[in-house]
FIDRENPA-998524 format. One line per field, with one value per residue (C-alpha): residue number from 1; residue in one letter; x, y, z. Coordinates in steps of 0.25 Angstrom, whole numbers, plus 5000, padded with zeros to 4 digits. Example, Ala and Ser with C-alpha at 12.3 -4.5 7.8 and 13.67 -1.06 7.14 Angstrom:
<mikols>
num = c(1,2)
residu = c(A,S)
c1 = c(5049,5055)
c2 = c(4982,4996)
c3 = c(5031,5029)
</mikols>
This chain:
<mikols>
num = c(1,2,3,4,5,6,7,8,9,10,11,12,13,14,15,16,17,18,19,20,21,22,23,24,25,26,27,28,29,30,31,32,33,34,35,36,37,38,39,40,41,42,43,44,45,46,47,48,49,50,51,52,53,54,55,56,57,58,59,60,61,62,63,64,65,66,67,68,69,70,71,72,73,74,75,76,77,78,79,80,81,82,83,84,85,86,87,88,89,90,91,92,93,94,95,96,97,98,99,100,101,102,103,104,105,106,107,108,109,110,111,112,113,114,115,116,117,118,119,120,121,122,123,124,125,126,127,128,129,130,131,132,133,134,135,136,137,138,139,140,141,142,143,144,145,146,147,148,149,150,151,152,153,154,155,156,157,158,159,160,161,162,163,164,165,166,167,168,169,170,171,172,173,174,175,176,177,178,179,180,181,182,183,184,185,186,187,188,189,190,191,192,193,194,195,196,197,198,199,200,201,202,203,204,205,206,207,208,209,210,211,212,213,214,215,216,217,218,219,220,221)
residu = c(M,R,F,S,R,I,K,A,C,Q,V,M,A,E,T,G,M,V,P,V,F,Y,H,S,D,L,E,T,S,K,Q,V,L,K,A,C,Y,E,G,G,V,R,A,F,E,F,T,N,R,G,D,F,A,H,E,I,F,G,E,L,N,K,W,A,A,K,E,C,P,E,M,I,L,G,I,G,S,I,V,D,A,G,T,A,S,L,F,L,Q,L,G,A,N,F,V,V,G,P,L,L,N,P,D,I,F,K,V,C,N,R,R,Q,V,A,Y,I,P,G,C,G,S,V,S,E,V,G,Y,A,Q,E,L,G,A,E,V,V,K,V,F,P,G,D,V,V,G,P,G,F,V,K,G,L,K,A,P,M,P,W,S,N,V,M,V,T,G,G,V,T,P,T,E,E,N,L,T,K,W,F,S,A,G,V,T,A,V,G,M,G,S,N,L,F,P,K,D,V,I,A,A,K,D,W,G,K,I,T,E,M,C,K,E,A,L,A,I,I,A,K,I,R,K)
c1 = c(4892,4884,4889,4894,4906,4904,4897,4910,4920,4910,4908,4925,4925,4916,4920,4936,4940,4939,4943,4952,4952,4954,4951,4949,4940,4925,4921,4932,4928,4916,4919,4928,4918,4908,4918,4920,4907,4902,4915,4909,4918,4909,4920,4927,4937,4940,4953,4956,4968,4968,4962,4947,4946,4933,4926,4927,4923,4911,4906,4909,4902,4890,4891,4893,4881,4872,4881,4887,4878,4887,4898,4905,4915,4925,4937,4952,4967,4960,4972,4965,4952,4948,4949,4940,4929,4929,4926,4916,4909,4909,4904,4915,4911,4925,4938,4952,4965,4980,4984,4976,4970,4964,4958,4950,4944,4938,4932,4927,4923,4913,4907,4906,4914,4926,4939,4950,4965,4977,4986,5000,5002,4996,4995,4988,4979,4976,4974,4964,4956,4955,4951,4940,4944,4935,4946,4958,4967,4980,4989,4997,4993,5004,5015,5010,5005,4994,5003,5002,4987,4987,4997,4986,4975,4981,4982,4971,4961,4950,4956,4950,4961,4958,4971,4975,4988,4993,4979,4976,4964,4972,4969,4983,4983,4971,4972,4984,4976,4963,4972,4978,4966,4961,4946,4949,4958,4958,4962,4967,4974,4975,4960,4960,4972,4975,4970,4957,4953,4960,4951,4938,4939,4930,4923,4938,4937,4924,4931,4942,4934,4925,4939,4946,4933,4930,4945,4943,4929,4936,4947,4940,4931)
c2 = c(5165,5176,5180,5172,5171,5179,5190,5191,5193,5201,5212,5210,5214,5226,5232,5228,5229,5218,5222,5211,5212,5205,5208,5199,5208,5204,5220,5225,5216,5220,5234,5235,5227,5236,5247,5240,5237,5252,5255,5248,5233,5223,5211,5209,5199,5196,5189,5177,5182,5178,5167,5168,5175,5166,5170,5184,5181,5174,5182,5195,5189,5186,5201,5206,5199,5208,5220,5221,5213,5214,5212,5201,5196,5185,5179,5181,5175,5160,5152,5137,5130,5127,5141,5145,5135,5141,5155,5150,5144,5158,5165,5170,5175,5174,5169,5176,5170,5176,5162,5151,5139,5130,5124,5136,5136,5123,5127,5141,5138,5125,5136,5146,5158,5165,5163,5173,5166,5175,5174,5180,5173,5175,5158,5160,5169,5158,5146,5155,5156,5142,5137,5148,5161,5172,5181,5181,5188,5195,5193,5199,5211,5221,5210,5206,5219,5225,5220,5206,5210,5215,5206,5196,5202,5203,5187,5185,5196,5189,5189,5193,5199,5204,5209,5209,5216,5229,5234,5248,5258,5268,5272,5269,5255,5252,5257,5249,5238,5239,5244,5230,5224,5218,5213,5218,5221,5215,5226,5222,5231,5247,5245,5243,5253,5245,5259,5261,5247,5251,5263,5256,5268,5261,5272,5273,5259,5263,5274,5266,5256,5266,5273,5260,5256,5269,5270,5255,5260,5272,5264,5255,5265)
c3 = c(4952,4948,4936,4924,4920,4906,4916,4922,4911,4905,4917,4919,4903,4903,4916,4914,4929,4939,4954,4962,4975,4986,5002,5016,5022,5015,5019,5011,4999,5000,5000,4987,4979,4980,4978,4964,4961,4963,4956,4944,4946,4941,4941,4954,4957,4973,4973,4982,4989,5003,5013,5014,5001,4997,5009,5005,4992,4995,5002,4995,4981,4990,4994,4979,4973,4983,4985,4971,4961,4950,4953,4948,4959,4954,4962,4959,4962,4960,4956,4957,4954,4969,4973,4959,4965,4980,4974,4963,4975,4981,4967,4962,4947,4941,4943,4942,4945,4944,4934,4925,4932,4922,4935,4938,4924,4926,4938,4933,4920,4926,4934,4922,4930,4923,4927,4924,4925,4926,4913,4910,4897,4883,4884,4897,4892,4881,4889,4901,4886,4884,4897,4896,4902,4897,4903,4907,4919,4914,4925,4931,4923,4928,4923,4911,4906,4897,4885,4890,4885,4874,4868,4872,4866,4853,4848,4858,4857,4865,4877,4890,4898,4914,4919,4933,4940,4937,4934,4941,4939,4931,4916,4912,4917,4911,4899,4896,4901,4894,4881,4883,4881,4894,4895,4912,4921,4936,4946,4960,4970,4961,4964,4978,4984,4997,5006,4998,5004,5018,5019,5013,5001,4994,4987,4981,4974,4969,4962,4957,4952,4945,4939,4933,4926,4920,4915,4910,4901,4896,4891,4884,4876)
</mikols>
């Protein structure tokens, strides 16, 4: 692990966007990571979505240390402690999941790595904070909506929320989420259109990242 958990959470808050990506091909994953890096992204969530994802992640993390030295690479889609341990061994700088599993907190807290659990209720957010979460992931965002975040922040204004699911790189969509009070957004398929990946149009991904980060900076002013 090259970055402390405090640094990882700070960078997510500062940039406001964490791309969420998985590909079974190492070369494609490298190019996407580099394209995002060139677009200003500094925290990136590779997801544990397929067989041998850990092998891709391990190689990608080693490569990123040289080619994208300021990129904080974390792992997503983690639902159990054993898998979290496997990726921590491969240098994951933060761990994200679609759900909240207290056993993952034990593994990550012991190693001082940020665990960002998926929460879908106010009680889950409170429980995650009790277990030591600095940032909570509100998921699925397209189901709970910006109103949930706004409602949560009223009695619990200290909450740092990253929302994933239903986030698009448009001014209208991002304004809704940041106005509701999110700290950051996780963005997946909408930032990586299948046709763009198939065409290997890495410049387009860099451009989309730059535009999304510029919109976020503008909204925050």
